[in-house]
Steps between C-alpha positions, in 0.01 A plus 500: 500500500857373517621822334305709754655310794847542352450877457369534858796302632746720310337815637519367856863400461599834347320691776683296762830600334398865503396472863829331586689775316313773689573329832866468403512870405348591838756284679783677320355847555466422870856365536715699259625843605604589141835627624646329194347560156270211408531348155212292369592195298334635185735798525817290515656583165665215316742747342621627839779298658382471858695337777255282693567464873307228682443599865377156605691235690701217349230227513254734328752603234610140435140393442464765228597853409495740207759396242846648567392652831759544774394376843581770754277366775326689774602364839870512414501778239858623454512853363881506496504196272246662266707820485808292412330284235285775346688830521296666220235677708312623193421151363124425507420255779174316565472349848238235565391250762178300535259794478709816551532570871854375564618636166376846590713497816807385305427761232505770768848387607622510140362851450663619824829352376481721191348273236283726287285274281342250742150355465284267707328240278126532562364172636842334500562155360137403572369762258784420256381139486129594513557693177644183340863609503772237519681416822804275521638261760847497657639352176341780292249253350135610461273376777142539613598493868486817708588513868203668668661540844197355681159348436342833600695694234450228236148624427651794310673273248242416235725326245774249548570233761500626860792399721525583871604355833261474795 
């Protein structure tokens, strides 16, 4: 009987994850214009040397980010500074934010500026962490914390410790 209950519980939990994933996919389909090529996390090649740009704000980035990512922000994004620091417009760039909306808008600006190999990370840092990838804090130390922007958006983060301000 105990084994039967355990199996039923596992099925219910896995279906909830599938349901959550489908809802997340619908959210992204509804909000992304796909003006920037989308790159799913499983397609991020470990042999490719990507430049990761984090399009979130400082408090989000300081809580956690993808290792070696450069915070470029959203509200105060400075294209001139990017052009100065990263003159090679053919270098592969992955832009991400919480789920992919802000990063798509920044990716559009990079493409318009002449960068040729720009991708929007599907599902952003939430999906990165949901797929058990490592995130690091402001000192580049691994952490479980992920800034979820708000309590409303925190429901999309399934793994890790949720951090947000009211």
